N, C-alpha and C positions, 0 to 999 in steps of 0.2 A: 504493499498499500504506500501511496507517494503522498504523501504530508509536507506543505512548506508555511515556513512562519507565519504568521496571523498577520504579520507589522503590515501595513499598505506598500504593495510595490519590493516586496522583498519574495524571491525564490528561492530562499535557501531551503533545503529539504531538513525535517526533523522527525525526528520517532514520533509516530503517528499519539503518542501521551503527550507529547510537548505543544506548548501553546505556540513558542517561538523558538529562534535561533538565537543562543546566549547575548549576542549581541544588545536584542533589541525586546530579549527577555529582560536583562538588566538593566535597559534602560525605562523601563517601568516603574514607576514608584512601588516602594516595597510595599504599602497595604493593598493596591492592586494586587500582586504576584501573591502574595498572602489569602487574598481573597479568593483568586484563580483554584491556586494549590489547593484549601481547605474545603473547597465545594466541588473539586474532581472525586468522580468517582472510578476508581480502577477498572475498564474494560467500558466506561464511555465510547471509546475511540474505535472500539468494533462493533458495538449495538447501537452505534446513533441514536445513542436516549440517555443526552446528558440533562442534570436537572436543569430547572428553569432559575434554580441560584445560581449554578455552573453558568449557565447562559448570562445573565445579567451580570456576574464577576468578567466576563469577557466582553460583553457589551461598556462597559466600565473603561475598562481597556481602552477598546477603540474610541471611546468618545476624551477619554484622553490626551489619545494620536492627534485627534482632528483638533484639539485646542493647544495642547502644552508640547507636543511629540517634535521631533527634529524634522523638516521640510525636507 
């Protein structure tokens, strides 16, 4: 399974359970990273059924990128 970093425009491949490549993962604020890991459920990348809490955390990451992330 090919999975790329969730950072807009990044095409680096990462393991399916990872949100993104190390560079972009560590660009996110720690609280957002912690929320993503706290709400991650082992196997959600396989069954494609992440929790709403995980989806909310992932959306907070995208919102942060749009307002404060590198351009």
